[in-house]
Backbone as CSV, one residue per row, in Angstrom:
resi,resn,N_x,N_y,N_z,CA_x,CA_y,CA_z,C_x,C_y,C_z
1,MET,0.844,-1.178,0.000,0.000,0.000,0.000,0.888,1.239,0.000
2,GLY,0.333,2.384,-0.158,1.114,3.602,-0.244,1.072,4.441,1.016
3,PHE,0.703,3.866,2.171,0.634,4.632,3.406,1.977,4.563,4.131
4,LYS,2.408,5.715,4.679,3.684,5.755,5.379,3.510,5.663,6.885
5,SER,2.276,5.876,7.390,2.037,5.840,8.833,2.048,4.405,9.330
6,SER,2.169,4.289,10.653,2.188,2.946,11.238,0.807,2.306,11.104
7,TYR,0.815,0.967,11.140,-0.441,0.236,10.974,-1.423,0.520,12.104
8,SER,-0.935,0.698,13.317,-1.844,0.978,14.443,-2.522,2.342,14.256
9,ARG,-1.730,3.331,13.793,-2.328,4.657,13.558,-3.339,4.587,12.419
10,LEU,-3.005,3.898,11.343,-3.934,3.757,10.222,-5.217,3.043,10.660
11,ALA,-5.065,1.991,11.459,-6.235,1.257,11.932,-7.134,2.169,12.762
12,ARG,-6.498,2.979,13.643,-7.265,3.904,14.480,-7.994,4.942,13.612
13,LEU,-7.339,5.488,12.602,-7.952,6.488,11.728,-9.075,5.890,10.890
14,PHE,-8.821,4.674,10.357,-9.866,4.031,9.552,-11.086,3.685,10.408
15,LYS,-10.854,3.243,11.640,-11.964,2.916,12.544,-12.765,4.180,12.869
16,LYS,-12.035,5.270,13.151,-12.709,6.541,13.457,-13.533,7.014,12.254
17,SER,-12.945,6.907,11.068,-13.650,7.310,9.851,-14.904,6.462,9.636
18,ARG,-14.759,5.140,9.832,-15.904,4.246,9.674,-16.995,4.563,10.689
19,ASP,-16.613,4.821,11.946,-17.587,5.117,12.992,-18.334,6.420,12.706
20,GLU,-17.594,7.427,12.222,-18.250,8.699,11.881,-19.205,8.514,10.712
21,TRP,-18.771,7.747,9.695,-19.634,7.495,8.552,-20.896,6.750,8.988
22,ARG,-20.712,5.750,9.858,-21.844,4.962,10.345,-22.822,5.842,11.128
23,ALA,-22.319,6.726,11.977,-23.175,7.629,12.757,-23.975,8.549,11.831
24,LYS,-23.303,9.076,10.798,-24.010,9.936,9.836,-25.093,9.148,9.111
25,ALA,-24.777,7.916,8.715,-25.750,7.091,7.992,-26.957,6.793,8.871
26,ILE,-26.742,6.485,10.128,-27.855,6.208,11.054,-28.708,7.454,11.237
27,ALA,-28.065,8.614,11.378,-28.810,9.871,11.536,-29.653,10.150,10.290
28,ARG,-29.074,9.900,9.117,-29.841,10.109,7.880,-31.014,9.141,7.780
29,GLN,-30.820,7.896,8.200,-31.913,6.917,8.176,-33.050,7.360,9.092
30,LYS,-32.711,7.827,10.302,-33.735,8.290,11.238,-34.502,9.468,10.655
31,GLU,-33.759,10.432,10.088,-34.412,11.598,9.491,-35.295,11.178,8.319
32,ASN,-34.818,10.230,7.527,-35.583,9.732,6.386,-36.891,9.095,6.849
33,ARG,-36.820,8.269,7.922,-38.035,7.640,8.452,-39.017,8.697,8.953
34,LEU,-38.502,9.694,9.683,-39.381,10.745,10.199,-40.048,11.522,9.067
35,LEU,-39.279,11.805,8.027,-39.852,12.531,6.895,-40.901,11.692,6.166
36,LYS,-40.662,10.390,6.057,-41.661,9.516,5.420,-42.946,9.494,6.234
37,LEU,-42.818,9.428,7.566,-44.011,9.464,8.418,-44.755,10.786,8.262
38,LYS,-44.001,11.871,8.205,-44.633,13.190,8.058,-45.360,13.283,6.720
39,ILE,-44.748,12.779,5.676,-45.383,12.793,4.355,-46.665,11.974,4.392
40,ARG,-46.604,10.790,5.013,-47.796,9.944,5.108,-48.917,10.658,5.850
41,ASP,-48.579,11.281,6.990,-49.590,11.980,7.774,-50.177,13.162,7.003
42,LEU,-49.323,13.896,6.313,-49.807,15.037,5.535,-50.696,14.580,4.375
43,GLU,-50.345,13.472,3.744,-51.183,12.966,2.650,-52.550,12.524,3.169
44,LEU,-52.567,11.861,4.329,-53.849,11.456,4.912,-54.685,12.671,5.298
45,SER,-54.034,13.653,5.903,-54.739,14.871,6.298,-55.295,15.588,5.065
46,ARG,-54.493,15.669,4.035,-54.934,16.330,2.806,-56.140,15.608,2.203
47,ALA,-56.096,14.278,2.213,-57.215,13.506,1.665,-58.486,13.730,2.484
48,ARG,-58.336,13.779,3.822,-59.512,14.029,4.666,-60.107,15.405,4.393
49,TRP,-59.235,16.421,4.323,-59.745,17.768,4.060,-60.360,17.871,2.668
50,LYS,-59.790,17.149,1.720,-60.332,17.163,0.360,-61.737,16.569,0.357
51,GLU,-61.933,15.443,1.088,-63.260,14.835,1.189,-64.241,15.777,1.869
52,LYS,-63.784,16.450,2.938,-64.661,17.408,3.626,-65.066,18.540,2.679
53,ALA,-64.106,19.025,1.922,-64.398,20.116,0.987,-65.373,19.666,-0.094
54,LYS,-65.191,18.448,-0.603,-66.115,17.931,-1.617,-67.511,17.766,-1.045
55,ALA,-67.588,17.252,0.199,-68.896,17.078,0.837,-69.568,18.428,1.073
56,ALA,-68.782,19.415,1.499,-69.347,20.746,1.732,-69.815,21.373,0.415
57,ALA,-69.047,21.173,-0.657,-69.430,21.713,-1.959,-70.705,21.031,-2.458
58,ALA,-70.787,19.723,-2.266,-71.991,19.000,-2.692,-73.201,19.442,-1.875
59,LYS,-72.989,19.658,-0.580,-74.085,20.101,0.280,-74.533,21.506,-0.104
60,ALA,-73.586,22.350,-0.505,-73.924,23.710,-0.904,-74.713,23.713,-2.216
61,GLN,-74.476,22.711,-3.066,-75.184,22.615,-4.342,-76.639,22.195,-4.160
62,GLU,-76.917,21.429,-3.092,-78.272,20.938,-2.868,-79.175,22.083,-2.412
63,PRO,-80.432,22.063,-2.881,-81.358,23.081,-2.391,-81.702,22.808,-0.927
64,PRO,-81.933,23.841,-0.141,-82.264,23.619,1.270,-83.587,22.878,1.407
65,MET,-83.641,21.950,2.371,-84.840,21.139,2.594,-85.610,21.678,3.782
66,ASP,-86.919,21.595,3.675,-87.730,21.951,4.833,-87.814,20.748,5.771
67,LYS,-88.487,20.909,6.890,-88.552,19.860,7.894,-89.183,18.573,7.341
68,ALA,-90.238,18.700,6.539,-90.904,17.530,5.973,-89.971,16.781,5.022
69,GLY,-89.170,17.519,4.268,-88.228,16.889,3.345,-87.154,16.120,4.086
70,LYS,-86.680,16.681,5.209,-85.661,16.000,6.005,-86.221,14.736,6.633
71,GLU,-87.466,14.810,7.121,-88.099,13.631,7.714,-88.288,12.538,6.673
72,LYS,-88.702,12.943,5.466,-88.907,11.978,4.392,-87.582,11.315,4.014
73,GLN,-86.521,12.100,3.955,-85.204,11.556,3.624,-84.736,10.592,4.710
74,ALA,-84.968,10.924,5.969,-84.582,10.040,7.072,-85.378,8.744,7.017
75,GLU,-86.670,8.841,6.686,-87.514,7.646,6.590,-87.037,6.744,5.457
76,GLN,-86.670,7.344,4.335,-86.159,6.561,3.212,-84.854,5.861,3.589
77,ALA,-84.009,6.540,4.339,-82.748,5.942,4.767,-83.012,4.759,5.692
78,ARG,-83.988,4.886,6.596,-84.318,3.781,7.500,-84.860,2.590,6.720
79,GLU,-85.702,2.864,5.747,-86.249,1.776,4.925,-85.134,1.092,4.135
80,ARG,-84.232,1.891,3.625,-83.136,1.352,2.831,-82.233,0.466,3.697
81,ASP,-82.023,0.857,4.923,-81.171,0.081,5.822,-81.921,-1.057,6.495
82,GLY,-83.217,-1.130,6.312,-83.999,-2.200,6.899,-84.243,-2.012,8.378
83,GLU,-84.126,-0.788,8.835,-84.337,-0.525,10.252,-85.806,-0.194,10.504
84,GLN,-86.250,-0.526,11.693,-87.577,-0.137,12.123,-87.403,0.936,13.172
85,GLU,-88.356,1.849,13.225,-88.237,2.953,14.170,-88.558,2.457,15.574
86,THR,-87.514,2.255,16.353,-87.681,1.851,17.739,-86.789,2.714,18.595
87,GLY,-87.211,2.973,19.821,-86.385,3.740,20.741,-85.327,2.836,21.333
88,THR,-84.139,3.347,21.474,-83.053,2.582,22.064,-82.878,3.032,23.497
89,SER,-83.042,2.098,24.417,-82.847,2.453,25.814,-81.378,2.330,26.165
90,LEU,-80.990,2.887,27.295,-79.608,2.801,27.721,-79.202,1.370,28.038
91,ALA,-80.159,0.532,28.377,-79.850,-0.858,28.687,-79.409,-1.612,27.428
92,GLU,-79.866,-1.167,26.250,-79.524,-1.837,25.005,-78.169,-1.395,24.466
93,VAL,-77.649,-0.292,24.962,-76.391,0.253,24.468,-75.243,-0.316,25.297
94,SER,-74.166,-0.668,24.635,-72.998,-1.189,25.345,-72.413,-0.089,26.228
95,PRO,-72.141,-0.372,27.498,-71.637,0.671,28.387,-70.219,1.126,28.071
96,SER,-69.503,0.375,27.258,-68.122,0.759,26.972,-67.988,1.606,25.706
97,THR,-69.058,1.768,24.930,-68.974,2.555,23.710,-69.643,3.906,23.916
98,PRO,-69.032,4.971,23.395,-69.655,6.286,23.545,-70.828,6.446,22.584
99,PRO,-71.874,7.141,23.009,-72.981,7.415,22.101,-72.534,8.341,20.975
100,ILE,-73.374,8.490,19.986,-73.069,9.356,18.856,-72.886,10.779,19.361
101,GLU,-71.878,11.464,18.842,-71.559,12.845,19.184,-71.058,13.006,20.625
102,HIS,-70.596,11.947,21.273,-70.050,12.031,22.629,-68.653,11.430,22.654
103,HIS,-67.857,11.890,23.615,-66.499,11.379,23.757,-66.405,10.298,24.825
104,TYR,-67.309,10.317,25.800,-67.222,9.408,26.929,-68.204,8.251,26.772
105,PRO,-67.863,7.080,27.302,-68.762,5.924,27.215,-70.023,6.122,28.044
106,VAL,-71.021,5.301,27.763,-72.311,5.397,28.431,-72.152,5.223,29.934
107,SER,-71.299,4.310,30.359,-71.136,4.068,31.795,-70.630,5.316,32.508
108,THR,-69.722,6.063,31.882,-69.219,7.296,32.477,-70.315,8.347,32.542
109,LEU,-71.107,8.443,31.485,-72.210,9.399,31.484,-73.238,9.057,32.556
110,GLN,-73.559,7.773,32.689,-74.520,7.357,33.708,-74.006,7.686,35.106
111,LEU,-72.736,7.439,35.345,-72.145,7.714,36.651,-72.190,9.202,36.969
112,SER,-71.862,10.038,35.995,-71.863,11.480,36.249,-73.285,11.995,36.488
113,VAL,-74.265,11.494,35.742,-75.650,11.913,35.958,-76.126,11.446,37.330
114,ARG,-75.805,10.202,37.670,-76.213,9.661,38.974,-75.601,10.500,40.112
115,THR,-74.334,10.880,39.975,-73.663,11.682,40.992,-74.323,13.051,41.128
116,GLN,-74.656,13.660,40.007,-75.303,14.975,40.041,-76.673,14.891,40.706
117,VAL,-77.437,13.851,40.385,-78.764,13.689,40.969,-78.643,13.472,42.474
118,GLU,-77.692,12.644,42.910,-77.513,12.406,44.328,-77.124,13.681,45.063
119,CYS,-76.267,14.493,44.446,-75.867,15.760,45.065,-77.063,16.689,45.200
120,LEU,-77.928,16.704,44.185,-79.103,17.565,44.251,-80.067,17.096,45.355
121,TRP,-80.233,15.779,45.500,-81.137,15.250,46.517,-80.608,15.498,47.912
122,LYS,-79.290,15.429,48.062,-78.699,15.630,49.390,-78.593,17.111,49.740
123,GLY,-78.774,17.959,48.752,-78.745,19.395,49.001,-77.355,19.986,48.954
124,GLY,-76.516,19.381,48.185,-75.257,20.062,48.129,-74.144,19.286,47.665
């Protein structure tokens, strides 16, 4: 070879060079993974907003419905889904799932209502 330095010094320099290169490569891999995740999240977010915008545009195109029209549309949807109009009691709903438009499960809602009622009955 054409190196004039001692083999121990060359080995130390080559090892240091390899370690620095390896550290840079690992850092680039981590950054690459993070950027791929960010791209994925941004693409999903963009798709969701695009769907919302399309739905809003379609809704804006529709003529406004009066109360009778909305009821008729709801009835048609129930018929299409094969549902019968029945009231759902809290006993029929799973206590671990939140109701529509709520964040907390039914059991949590029941507990909070029960606590409020008990406080009102006890006077404080």
